[in-house]
Structures are given as structure tokens and as C-alpha cells.
DRENLO-346391 format. One record per atom (N, C-alpha, C): atom name; residue number from 0; x, y, z. Coordinates in nm, 4 decimals, always signed. Last residue first. Layout:
BEGIN
REC,at,i,px,py,pz
REC,CA,NUM,X,Y,Z
...
REM end
This chain:
BEGIN
REC,at,i,px,py,pz
REC,N,163,+1.5399,-1.3864,-1.8342
REC,CA,163,+1.5750,-1.5791,-1.8062
REC,C,163,+1.5345,-1.6318,-1.9394
REC,N,162,+1.6662,-1.1274,-1.7939
REC,CA,162,+1.5812,-1.1752,-1.8344
REC,C,162,+1.6321,-1.3254,-1.8068
REC,N,161,+1.7292,-0.9095,-1.5139
REC,CA,161,+1.7821,-1.0187,-1.6170
REC,C,161,+1.7095,-1.1239,-1.6514
REC,N,160,+1.6534,-0.5910,-1.3925
REC,CA,160,+1.6231,-0.7335,-1.3975
REC,C,160,+1.6653,-0.8196,-1.5142
REC,N,159,+1.8171,-0.3411,-1.2371
REC,CA,159,+1.7639,-0.3696,-1.4014
REC,C,159,+1.7600,-0.5408,-1.3759
REC,N,158,+1.7034,-0.0745,-1.0089
REC,CA,158,+1.7611,-0.2260,-1.0444
REC,C,158,+1.7510,-0.2956,-1.1710
REC,N,157,+1.7394,+0.1941,-0.7867
REC,CA,157,+1.6903,+0.1132,-0.9241
REC,C,157,+1.7707,+0.0005,-0.9583
REC,N,156,+1.5668,+0.3171,-0.5100
REC,CA,156,+1.6839,+0.2598,-0.5785
REC,C,156,+1.6050,+0.1910,-0.7177
REC,N,155,+1.4071,+0.6055,-0.3870
REC,CA,155,+1.4007,+0.4992,-0.5016
REC,C,155,+1.5172,+0.4483,-0.5389
REC,N,154,+1.5609,+0.6776,-0.0733
REC,CA,154,+1.5053,+0.7167,-0.2219
REC,C,154,+1.4795,+0.5598,-0.3283
REC,N,153,+1.4057,+0.5031,+0.1869
REC,CA,153,+1.5215,+0.5488,+0.1025
REC,C,153,+1.4802,+0.5798,+0.0188
REC,N,152,+1.2388,+0.6997,+0.4798
REC,CA,152,+1.2508,+0.6200,+0.3538
REC,C,152,+1.3770,+0.6356,+0.2781
REC,N,151,+1.1430,+0.7836,+0.7960
REC,CA,151,+1.2329,+0.7900,+0.6809
REC,C,151,+1.2348,+0.6842,+0.6176
REC,N,150,+0.8124,+0.9560,+0.8629
REC,CA,150,+0.8818,+0.7981,+0.8327
REC,C,150,+1.0111,+0.8384,+0.7679
REC,N,149,+0.7683,+1.1139,+1.1465
REC,CA,149,+0.7623,+1.1296,+1.0019
REC,C,149,+0.8926,+1.0070,+0.9988
REC,N,148,+0.6171,+1.2538,+1.4201
REC,CA,148,+0.6782,+1.1823,+1.3414
REC,C,148,+0.6802,+1.1755,+1.1969
REC,N,147,+0.5512,+1.5323,+1.6222
REC,CA,147,+0.4840,+1.4794,+1.5313
REC,C,147,+0.6168,+1.3889,+1.4682
REC,N,146,+0.6928,+1.6896,+1.8527
REC,CA,146,+0.6117,+1.5519,+1.8726
REC,C,146,+0.5748,+1.4719,+1.7618
REC,N,145,+0.8173,+1.9326,+1.7962
REC,CA,145,+0.6519,+1.9386,+1.8590
REC,C,145,+0.5921,+1.7894,+1.8781
REC,N,144,+1.0563,+1.8352,+1.7019
REC,CA,144,+1.0338,+1.9314,+1.8385
REC,C,144,+0.9073,+1.8758,+1.9344
REC,N,143,+1.0051,+1.5283,+1.5669
REC,CA,143,+1.0291,+1.6751,+1.5782
REC,C,143,+1.0136,+1.7147,+1.6845
REC,N,142,+1.1775,+1.2354,+1.5068
REC,CA,142,+1.0559,+1.3169,+1.5786
REC,C,142,+1.0828,+1.4404,+1.5745
REC,N,141,+1.1386,+0.9497,+1.2456
REC,CA,141,+1.2357,+1.0611,+1.2908
REC,C,141,+1.0838,+1.1518,+1.3776
REC,N,140,+1.1665,+0.5982,+1.2118
REC,CA,140,+1.1104,+0.7220,+1.2228
REC,C,140,+1.2156,+0.8413,+1.2742
REC,N,139,+1.2628,+0.3756,+0.9381
REC,CA,139,+1.2610,+0.4243,+1.0673
REC,C,139,+1.2218,+0.5641,+1.0718
REC,N,138,+1.2841,+0.3245,+0.6754
REC,CA,138,+1.4141,+0.3424,+0.7481
REC,C,138,+1.4157,+0.3508,+0.9075
REC,N,137,+1.1650,+0.1516,+0.4046
REC,CA,137,+1.1316,+0.1985,+0.5423
REC,C,137,+1.2497,+0.1992,+0.5926
REC,N,136,+1.2757,+0.1751,+0.0598
REC,CA,136,+1.2625,+0.0867,+0.1833
REC,C,136,+1.2367,+0.1802,+0.3129
REC,N,135,+1.1617,+0.1522,-0.2611
REC,CA,135,+1.2034,+0.2494,-0.1474
REC,C,135,+1.1713,+0.1982,-0.0255
REC,N,134,+1.2679,+0.0532,-0.6240
REC,CA,134,+1.2598,+0.0247,-0.4597
REC,C,134,+1.2535,+0.1070,-0.3561
REC,N,133,+1.2288,-0.0319,-0.9096
REC,CA,133,+1.2362,+0.0716,-0.8474
REC,C,133,+1.1737,+0.0691,-0.6735
REC,N,132,+1.3395,-0.2252,-1.1827
REC,CA,132,+1.2349,-0.2255,-1.0654
REC,C,132,+1.2880,-0.0811,-0.9965
REC,N,131,+1.2977,-0.3532,-1.5515
REC,CA,131,+1.3631,-0.2462,-1.4225
REC,C,131,+1.2851,-0.2791,-1.2950
REC,N,130,+1.2306,-0.3971,-1.8039
REC,CA,130,+1.2807,-0.5355,-1.7064
REC,C,130,+1.3718,-0.4334,-1.5822
REC,N,129,+1.0667,-0.2776,-1.9584
REC,CA,129,+1.2138,-0.2380,-1.9620
REC,C,129,+1.2894,-0.3328,-1.8691
REC,N,128,+0.8614,-0.4186,-1.9087
REC,CA,128,+0.8827,-0.4091,-2.0510
REC,C,128,+1.0268,-0.3702,-2.0400
REC,N,127,+0.7842,-0.3949,-1.6299
REC,CA,127,+0.7706,-0.5151,-1.7310
REC,C,127,+0.8541,-0.5113,-1.8323
REC,N,126,+0.8716,-0.2013,-1.3886
REC,CA,126,+0.8375,-0.2003,-1.5353
REC,C,126,+0.8823,-0.3017,-1.5994
REC,N,125,+0.7568,-0.1995,-1.0468
REC,CA,125,+0.8160,-0.2518,-1.1745
REC,C,125,+0.7819,-0.2521,-1.3002
REC,N,124,+0.8038,-0.0726,-0.7828
REC,CA,124,+0.7769,-0.0113,-0.9255
REC,C,124,+0.8423,-0.0944,-0.9935
REC,N,123,+0.7501,-0.1038,-0.4231
REC,CA,123,+0.8376,-0.1380,-0.5550
REC,C,123,+0.7613,-0.1057,-0.6586
REC,N,122,+0.8044,-0.0685,-0.0933
REC,CA,122,+0.7165,+0.0071,-0.2374
REC,C,122,+0.8004,-0.0264,-0.3613
REC,N,121,+0.8272,-0.1965,+0.2174
REC,CA,121,+0.9196,-0.1310,+0.1040
REC,C,121,+0.7900,-0.0993,-0.0310
REC,N,120,+0.6764,-0.1135,+0.4312
REC,CA,120,+0.8083,-0.1499,+0.4641
REC,C,120,+0.8568,-0.1689,+0.3234
REC,N,119,+0.4749,+0.0641,+0.5506
REC,CA,119,+0.4790,+0.0107,+0.4345
REC,C,119,+0.6170,-0.0118,+0.4574
REC,N,118,+0.3448,-0.0025,+0.8872
REC,CA,118,+0.4078,+0.0949,+0.8207
REC,C,118,+0.4197,+0.0009,+0.6565
REC,N,117,+0.1967,-0.0247,+1.2124
REC,CA,117,+0.2102,-0.0629,+1.0994
REC,C,117,+0.2834,+0.0463,+0.9779
REC,N,116,+0.2254,+0.1115,+1.4710
REC,CA,116,+0.3212,+0.0355,+1.4117
REC,C,116,+0.3273,-0.0535,+1.3078
REC,N,115,+0.1028,+0.3706,+1.5726
REC,CA,115,+0.0723,+0.2758,+1.4899
REC,C,115,+0.2006,+0.2140,+1.4540
REC,N,114,+0.1525,+0.5873,+1.7680
REC,CA,114,+0.1342,+0.4784,+1.8212
REC,C,114,+0.1148,+0.3623,+1.7237
REC,N,113,+0.1615,+0.8444,+1.5957
REC,CA,113,+0.3144,+0.7529,+1.6567
REC,C,113,+0.2700,+0.6656,+1.6907
REC,N,112,-0.1087,+0.8518,+1.5170
REC,CA,112,-0.0135,+0.8201,+1.4298
REC,C,112,+0.1214,+0.7775,+1.4957
REC,N,111,-0.2139,+0.9434,+1.7671
REC,CA,111,-0.2321,+0.8150,+1.7105
REC,C,111,-0.1476,+0.7836,+1.6120
REC,N,110,-0.0471,+1.1927,+1.8309
REC,CA,110,-0.0393,+1.0790,+1.9044
REC,C,110,-0.0646,+0.9644,+1.8837
REC,N,109,-0.1060,+1.3467,+1.5816
REC,CA,109,-0.0239,+1.2877,+1.6072
REC,C,109,+0.0659,+1.1868,+1.6985
REC,N,108,-0.4125,+1.3765,+1.6611
REC,CA,108,-0.3568,+1.2816,+1.5513
REC,C,108,-0.2189,+1.2320,+1.5601
REC,N,107,-0.3602,+1.5339,+1.8819
REC,CA,107,-0.4476,+1.4127,+1.8647
REC,C,107,-0.3868,+1.3331,+1.7560
REC,N,106,-0.1882,+1.7615,+1.8238
REC,CA,106,-0.1535,+1.6282,+1.9342
REC,C,106,-0.2157,+1.5167,+1.9106
REC,N,105,-0.2881,+1.8062,+1.4827
REC,CA,105,-0.2372,+1.8353,+1.6418
REC,C,105,-0.1556,+1.7337,+1.6865
REC,N,104,-0.5958,+1.6599,+1.3148
REC,CA,104,-0.4796,+1.7498,+1.3250
REC,C,104,-0.4040,+1.7493,+1.4757
REC,N,103,-0.6652,+1.3851,+1.2434
REC,CA,103,-0.7035,+1.4463,+1.3835
REC,C,103,-0.5800,+1.5255,+1.3795
REC,N,102,-0.6674,+1.3305,+0.9609
REC,CA,102,-0.8032,+1.3162,+1.0020
REC,C,102,-0.8045,+1.3806,+1.1508
REC,N,101,-0.3736,+1.3455,+0.9337
REC,CA,101,-0.4773,+1.4930,+0.8639
REC,C,101,-0.6350,+1.4467,+0.8979
REC,N,100,-0.2811,+1.1672,+1.0828
REC,CA,100,-0.2791,+1.2942,+1.1384
REC,C,100,-0.3303,+1.4269,+1.0824
REC,N,99,-0.3741,+0.9409,+0.8997
REC,CA,99,-0.4316,+0.9777,+1.0493
REC,C,99,-0.4026,+1.1007,+1.1545
REC,N,98,-0.2386,+0.9947,+0.7042
REC,CA,98,-0.3665,+0.9964,+0.6808
REC,C,98,-0.4391,+1.0222,+0.8145
REC,N,97,+0.0150,+0.9708,+0.7786
REC,CA,97,-0.0435,+1.0873,+0.7036
REC,C,97,-0.1806,+1.0905,+0.7204
REC,N,96,+0.0434,+0.6792,+0.8633
REC,CA,96,+0.0621,+0.8103,+0.9552
REC,C,96,+0.0041,+0.9617,+0.8864
REC,N,95,-0.0197,+0.5572,+0.6364
REC,CA,95,-0.0557,+0.5480,+0.7159
REC,C,95,-0.0901,+0.6858,+0.8037
REC,N,94,-0.0631,+0.6677,+0.2396
REC,CA,94,+0.0605,+0.6649,+0.3938
REC,C,94,-0.0282,+0.6764,+0.5229
REC,N,93,-0.1793,+0.7050,+0.0584
REC,CA,93,-0.2173,+0.6038,+0.1447
REC,C,93,-0.1440,+0.5740,+0.2611
REC,N,92,-0.0135,+0.8824,-0.1082
REC,CA,92,-0.1478,+0.9467,-0.0287
REC,C,92,-0.1997,+0.8423,+0.0462
REC,N,91,+0.2111,+0.7444,-0.1695
REC,CA,91,+0.2283,+0.8591,-0.0870
REC,C,91,+0.0983,+0.8676,-0.0365
REC,N,90,+0.1031,+0.5634,-0.3668
REC,CA,90,+0.1360,+0.5335,-0.2607
REC,C,90,+0.1914,+0.6325,-0.1566
REC,N,89,+0.0904,+0.7762,-0.5760
REC,CA,89,-0.0565,+0.6877,-0.5081
REC,C,89,-0.0026,+0.6654,-0.3707
REC,N,88,+0.3112,+0.8604,-0.6190
REC,CA,88,+0.2484,+0.9681,-0.5706
REC,C,88,+0.0974,+0.8857,-0.4846
REC,N,87,+0.3906,+0.6233,-0.7182
REC,CA,87,+0.4920,+0.6647,-0.5954
REC,C,87,+0.3915,+0.7774,-0.5402
REC,N,86,+0.2768,+0.6019,-0.9842
REC,CA,86,+0.2434,+0.4817,-0.8813
REC,C,86,+0.3064,+0.5525,-0.7379
REC,N,85,+0.3197,+0.8420,-1.1243
REC,CA,85,+0.1846,+0.7940,-1.0589
REC,C,85,+0.1741,+0.7397,-0.9625
REC,N,84,+0.5789,+0.7775,-1.1762
REC,CA,84,+0.5720,+0.9258,-1.0956
REC,C,84,+0.4537,+0.8983,-1.0125
REC,N,83,+0.5521,+0.5720,-1.3326
REC,CA,83,+0.6468,+0.5785,-1.2057
REC,C,83,+0.6099,+0.6939,-1.1260
REC,N,82,+0.2309,+0.5506,-1.4969
REC,CA,82,+0.3933,+0.5868,-1.4896
REC,C,82,+0.4368,+0.6125,-1.3458
REC,N,81,-0.0167,+0.4287,-1.6895
REC,CA,81,+0.0201,+0.4566,-1.5549
REC,C,81,+0.2137,+0.4872,-1.5523
REC,N,80,-0.1769,+0.5962,-1.9181
REC,CA,80,-0.0855,+0.5116,-1.8759
REC,C,80,-0.0634,+0.5535,-1.7614
REC,N,79,-0.5019,+0.7515,-1.8721
REC,CA,79,-0.3958,+0.7190,-1.9497
REC,C,79,-0.2922,+0.6191,-1.8885
REC,N,78,-0.6239,+0.8292,-1.5886
REC,CA,78,-0.6450,+0.8885,-1.7437
REC,C,78,-0.5050,+0.8188,-1.7724
REC,N,77,-0.7669,+0.7906,-1.2878
REC,CA,77,-0.6591,+0.7631,-1.3485
REC,C,77,-0.6756,+0.7865,-1.5266
REC,N,76,-0.9951,+0.7159,-1.1546
REC,CA,76,-0.9938,+0.8555,-1.1873
REC,C,76,-0.8895,+0.8669,-1.2854
REC,N,75,-0.9461,+0.4624,-1.0280
REC,CA,75,-1.1042,+0.4911,-1.0859
REC,C,75,-1.0633,+0.6436,-1.1863
REC,N,74,-0.7104,+0.4983,-0.9032
REC,CA,74,-0.7205,+0.3900,-0.9863
REC,C,74,-0.8186,+0.4343,-1.0827
REC,N,73,-0.8197,+0.6611,-0.6837
REC,CA,73,-0.7141,+0.7126,-0.7653
REC,C,73,-0.7188,+0.6205,-0.8660
REC,N,72,-1.0013,+0.4637,-0.5768
REC,CA,72,-1.0444,+0.5916,-0.6097
REC,C,72,-0.9366,+0.6484,-0.6789
REC,N,71,-0.8450,+0.2730,-0.4764
REC,CA,71,-0.9383,+0.2621,-0.5690
REC,C,71,-1.0135,+0.3867,-0.6159
REC,N,70,-0.6964,+0.4389,-0.3191
REC,CA,70,-0.6059,+0.4004,-0.4206
REC,C,70,-0.6980,+0.3318,-0.4904
REC,N,69,-0.8686,+0.4558,-0.1333
REC,CA,69,-0.8093,+0.6117,-0.1655
REC,C,69,-0.7532,+0.5163,-0.2880
REC,N,68,-0.9529,+0.2505,+0.0079
REC,CA,68,-1.0647,+0.2790,-0.1189
REC,C,68,-0.9929,+0.4272,-0.2107
REC,N,67,-0.7598,+0.1494,+0.0950
REC,CA,67,-0.7794,+0.0850,+0.0090
REC,C,67,-0.8566,+0.1585,-0.0864
REC,N,66,-0.7182,+0.3412,+0.3265
REC,CA,66,-0.6428,+0.3269,+0.2248
REC,C,66,-0.6539,+0.2788,+0.1131
REC,N,65,-0.9647,+0.2253,+0.4448
REC,CA,65,-0.9401,+0.3745,+0.3967
REC,C,65,-0.8555,+0.3677,+0.3025
REC,N,64,-0.8819,-0.0103,+0.5456
REC,CA,64,-1.0063,-0.0037,+0.4448
REC,C,64,-0.9883,+0.1400,+0.3632
REC,N,63,-0.6834,+0.0414,+0.6966
REC,CA,63,-0.6526,-0.0190,+0.5724
REC,C,63,-0.7327,-0.0152,+0.4692
REC,N,62,-0.8243,+0.2120,+0.9402
REC,CA,62,-0.7208,+0.2653,+0.8289
REC,C,62,-0.6672,+0.2187,+0.6959
REC,N,61,-0.9666,+0.1041,+1.1014
REC,CA,61,-1.0338,+0.1198,+0.9583
REC,C,61,-0.9239,+0.1757,+0.8822
REC,N,60,-0.7882,+0.1089,+1.3566
REC,CA,60,-0.8618,-0.0144,+1.2908
REC,C,60,-0.9499,-0.0287,+1.1608
REC,N,59,-0.7334,+0.3625,+1.3777
REC,CA,59,-0.6154,+0.2661,+1.3284
REC,C,59,-0.6788,+0.1156,+1.2883
REC,N,58,-0.9788,+0.5278,+1.1823
REC,CA,58,-0.9015,+0.4914,+1.3054
REC,C,58,-0.7796,+0.3946,+1.2961
REC,N,57,-1.2265,+0.7159,+1.0577
REC,CA,57,-1.0771,+0.6569,+1.0327
REC,C,57,-0.9977,+0.6532,+1.1573
REC,N,56,-1.5334,+0.5767,+1.0790
REC,CA,56,-1.4605,+0.7112,+1.0882
REC,C,56,-1.2917,+0.6334,+1.0494
REC,N,55,-1.6575,+0.3553,+0.8338
REC,CA,55,-1.6590,+0.4401,+0.9689
REC,C,55,-1.5407,+0.5518,+0.9761
REC,N,54,-1.6897,+0.0560,+0.7224
REC,CA,54,-1.7035,+0.1565,+0.7012
REC,C,54,-1.6953,+0.2467,+0.8178
REC,N,53,-1.5870,-0.2826,+0.5650
REC,CA,53,-1.6379,-0.1977,+0.6698
REC,C,53,-1.5940,-0.0331,+0.6503
REC,N,52,-1.7105,-0.3369,+0.2122
REC,CA,52,-1.5660,-0.3220,+0.3097
REC,C,52,-1.6781,-0.2519,+0.4402
REC,N,51,-1.9028,-0.3535,+0.0154
REC,CA,51,-1.9233,-0.4110,+0.1457
REC,C,51,-1.8235,-0.4060,+0.2750
REC,N,50,-1.7721,-0.2169,-0.1912
REC,CA,50,-1.8822,-0.1878,-0.1427
REC,C,50,-1.9287,-0.2164,-0.0073
REC,N,49,-1.5375,-0.3911,-0.2814
REC,CA,49,-1.5356,-0.2736,-0.1998
REC,C,49,-1.6453,-0.1810,-0.1366
REC,N,48,-1.5607,-0.7153,-0.2012
REC,CA,48,-1.6584,-0.6203,-0.2750
REC,C,48,-1.6021,-0.4877,-0.1610
REC,N,47,-1.3951,-0.8947,-0.0569
REC,CA,47,-1.3792,-0.9184,-0.1851
REC,C,47,-1.4268,-0.7774,-0.2678
REC,N,46,-1.2670,-0.9730,+0.2235
REC,CA,46,-1.3825,-0.8385,+0.1898
REC,C,46,-1.3465,-0.8070,+0.0421
REC,N,45,-1.1188,-1.1990,+0.2580
REC,CA,45,-1.2382,-1.1916,+0.3510
REC,C,45,-1.3366,-1.0623,+0.3211
REC,N,44,-0.9448,-1.1788,+0.0851
REC,CA,44,-1.0671,-1.2724,+0.0463
REC,C,44,-1.1556,-1.2519,+0.1486
REC,N,43,-0.7672,-0.9659,+0.1877
REC,CA,43,-0.8504,-0.9316,+0.0527
REC,C,43,-0.9996,-1.0548,+0.0327
REC,N,42,-0.7014,-0.8746,+0.4890
REC,CA,42,-0.7391,-1.0090,+0.4066
REC,C,42,-0.8432,-0.9658,+0.3193
REC,N,41,-0.5418,-0.5932,+0.5009
REC,CA,41,-0.6255,-0.6553,+0.5360
REC,C,41,-0.6175,-0.8145,+0.4436
REC,N,40,-0.3342,-0.3743,+0.4239
REC,CA,40,-0.3324,-0.4601,+0.5199
REC,C,40,-0.4659,-0.5193,+0.6040
REC,N,39,-0.3700,-0.3616,+0.0577
REC,CA,39,-0.3253,-0.2833,+0.1834
REC,C,39,-0.3204,-0.3744,+0.3127
REC,N,38,-0.3295,-0.3735,-0.2936
REC,CA,38,-0.3045,-0.4566,-0.1453
REC,C,38,-0.2906,-0.3454,-0.0573
REC,N,37,-0.4818,-0.3741,-0.5983
REC,CA,37,-0.4658,-0.2917,-0.5230
REC,C,37,-0.4578,-0.3922,-0.3763
REC,N,36,-0.4396,-0.4196,-0.9562
REC,CA,36,-0.4799,-0.5111,-0.8335
REC,C,36,-0.4335,-0.3899,-0.7342
REC,N,35,-0.5723,-0.3705,-1.2797
REC,CA,35,-0.4698,-0.3175,-1.1705
REC,C,35,-0.5202,-0.3760,-1.0446
REC,N,34,-0.7456,-0.6457,-1.4590
REC,CA,34,-0.7229,-0.5240,-1.4084
REC,C,34,-0.6297,-0.4818,-1.3195
REC,N,33,-0.7117,-0.8871,-1.5378
REC,CA,33,-0.6634,-0.8161,-1.6474
REC,C,33,-0.6801,-0.6654,-1.5903
REC,N,32,-0.8132,-1.0525,-1.3134
REC,CA,32,-0.8970,-1.0226,-1.4103
REC,C,32,-0.8589,-0.9458,-1.5555
REC,N,31,-0.7225,-1.1174,-1.0880
REC,CA,31,-0.6815,-0.9478,-1.1120
REC,C,31,-0.7786,-0.9805,-1.2563
REC,N,30,-0.7589,-1.3285,-0.8584
REC,CA,30,-0.7538,-1.3284,-0.9933
REC,C,30,-0.7902,-1.1536,-1.0173
REC,N,29,-0.6143,-1.4676,-0.5899
REC,CA,29,-0.7140,-1.3402,-0.6064
REC,C,29,-0.6696,-1.3068,-0.7609
REC,N,28,-0.5659,-1.7106,-0.3888
REC,CA,28,-0.5116,-1.6206,-0.4714
REC,C,28,-0.6529,-1.5978,-0.5571
REC,N,27,-0.4781,-1.8085,-0.0476
REC,CA,27,-0.5750,-1.7566,-0.1043
REC,C,27,-0.5242,-1.6845,-0.2456
REC,N,26,-0.4310,-2.0756,+0.1694
REC,CA,26,-0.3317,-1.9692,+0.1008
REC,C,26,-0.4817,-1.9343,+0.0012
REC,N,25,-0.4080,-2.1542,+0.5334
REC,CA,25,-0.4488,-2.1717,+0.3939
REC,C,25,-0.4272,-2.0303,+0.3287
REC,N,24,-0.2161,-2.1237,+0.7450
REC,CA,24,-0.2389,-2.2567,+0.7270
REC,C,24,-0.3256,-2.2553,+0.5646
REC,N,23,-0.1670,-1.8580,+0.8620
REC,CA,23,-0.0856,-1.9279,+0.7633
REC,C,23,-0.1166,-2.0682,+0.7457
REC,N,22,-0.3667,-1.7202,+1.0233
REC,CA,22,-0.3135,-1.8487,+1.0878
REC,C,22,-0.1941,-1.9218,+0.9700
REC,N,21,-0.4490,-1.5512,+0.8220
REC,CA,21,-0.3608,-1.5106,+0.9680
REC,C,21,-0.3061,-1.6302,+1.0039
REC,N,20,-0.3177,-1.6770,+0.4910
REC,CA,20,-0.4392,-1.6516,+0.6184
REC,C,20,-0.3661,-1.6073,+0.7145
REC,N,19,-0.1620,-1.5096,+0.2425
REC,CA,19,-0.1568,-1.6116,+0.3373
REC,C,19,-0.2778,-1.5901,+0.4212
REC,N,18,-0.1986,-1.4705,-0.1066
REC,CA,18,-0.2077,-1.4116,+0.0537
REC,C,18,-0.2208,-1.5460,+0.1262
REC,N,17,-0.1387,-1.3245,-0.3999
REC,CA,17,-0.1256,-1.4655,-0.3173
REC,C,17,-0.1477,-1.4008,-0.1920
REC,N,16,-0.3040,-1.1823,-0.7005
REC,CA,16,-0.2738,-1.1730,-0.5593
REC,C,16,-0.2665,-1.3043,-0.4783
REC,N,15,-0.2258,-1.1908,-1.0492
REC,CA,15,-0.3363,-1.2535,-0.9399
REC,C,15,-0.2442,-1.2228,-0.7795
REC,N,14,-0.2869,-1.0812,-1.4079
REC,CA,14,-0.2063,-1.0918,-1.2323
REC,C,14,-0.2916,-1.1980,-1.1801
REC,N,13,-0.1950,-0.9767,-1.7127
REC,CA,13,-0.2544,-1.0551,-1.5905
REC,C,13,-0.1663,-1.0601,-1.4712
REC,N,12,-0.0330,-0.7915,-1.8565
REC,CA,12,-0.1288,-0.7487,-1.7722
REC,C,12,-0.2034,-0.8375,-1.6762
REC,N,11,+0.1796,-0.8742,-1.9950
REC,CA,11,+0.0407,-0.8898,-2.0790
REC,C,11,-0.0631,-0.8312,-1.9669
REC,N,10,+0.3679,-0.9317,-1.8286
REC,CA,10,+0.3952,-0.8278,-1.9325
REC,C,10,+0.2493,-0.7675,-1.9653
REC,N,9,+0.2313,-1.0312,-1.5191
REC,CA,9,+0.3043,-1.0568,-1.6496
REC,C,9,+0.3090,-0.9414,-1.7193
REC,N,8,+0.2253,-1.0589,-1.1424
REC,CA,8,+0.1736,-0.9851,-1.2775
REC,C,8,+0.2975,-1.0368,-1.4010
REC,N,7,+0.1577,-1.0818,-0.7972
REC,CA,7,+0.1921,-1.1608,-0.9364
REC,C,7,+0.1515,-1.0950,-1.0760
REC,N,6,+0.1521,-0.9545,-0.5228
REC,CA,6,+0.1156,-0.9588,-0.6455
REC,C,6,+0.2020,-1.0081,-0.7657
REC,N,5,+0.1319,-1.0871,-0.1822
REC,CA,5,+0.2038,-1.0488,-0.3079
REC,C,5,+0.1754,-1.0615,-0.4478
REC,N,4,+0.0538,-1.0134,+0.1418
REC,CA,4,+0.0242,-1.0095,+0.0018
REC,C,4,+0.1489,-0.9670,-0.0950
REC,N,3,+0.1104,-1.1510,+0.4566
REC,CA,3,+0.1862,-1.0970,+0.3533
REC,C,3,+0.0842,-1.1091,+0.2221
REC,N,2,+0.0477,-1.1598,+0.7899
REC,CA,2,+0.0414,-1.2406,+0.7071
REC,C,2,+0.0764,-1.1050,+0.5593
REC,N,1,+0.3163,-1.1020,+1.0757
REC,CA,1,+0.1557,-1.0610,+0.9985
REC,C,1,+0.1674,-1.1393,+0.8455
REC,N,0,+0.4808,-1.2142,+1.3327
REC,CA,0,+0.4983,-1.1444,+1.1782
REC,C,0,+0.3053,-1.1552,+1.1573
REM end
């Protein structure tokens, strides 16, 4: 198993990220300071500054930082309120396989992406005012005749959250 991140937020926009250390013996809380938060597959407490994050070509080792930067750039450029569509589009643009295939098109990129075991297992969009959640789940892979692979995901399933 790998450490996971959990974003905890309220209707007022206050939030924090809870993350376990790799050894699961230390927990970290990263305050959002009233700003939207981003998580990908690296320990935020080790890399708190976007400008100081490891940089370099897109590889399986650097993909989490690339994905974080893509999301941070989209967040910075976003105008107006966020919608479910803008959140799903942002999630899709940070897909690991798509990034690696785009960086090395053809058999090379497909081969690298095919060896990646990291996936977004689920993506959830919460509407705290309507008390709803929409979740898409990773369902596995499909392989085309040319060897390229694609994730199979569920459609976004809609849930109503009961107030307490």
C-alpha cells in the first residue's frame, strides 16, 4: 500500500490536507489558508514550495510533479466559480497515461505509460452547498490493436449526502 492524501474542507472554503508519511508513522496536516488545494502522488510536506519542486523531463519518476504543476497552472488561470465540469476537465488533463503518451508519442510513450502502475483510483467532486458528491472509479485497462492502453472508468455516479 502507498500513503494517501485526504482533503478535508467545509462550506466556508476552509480546508486542510491530511497525509501519512511513507512509513505510516507520522501524519502531516497542510492548511489550505482559504485557497483551493491540490494533491498528486508525492508527499506534500516534503515539497511545500511549487518553485522548489523537482524539475526535469517527464518520466515515471517526475510525473507527479508535472501533474501538480498542470493543476496549479489551471487553478491560477481559472476565472469565476469552479463547476463540476471544470473539475472533471482538470482531473482529465492530469491523467498519468495521457501525459506520458503525449510526451513520447508512438510505441515509446505507449510502452512507458503501459508500465505505469499509478492510477487515480477515484475522483470525487463534492458540492457542499447542495450536499451532493459525484465519483468516478477506475475500472481497469483496455488494450487496442496498436498496443496503446486506455483506462476504463465508471461514469460519475451521483450521491446525495445526508445532513447531520
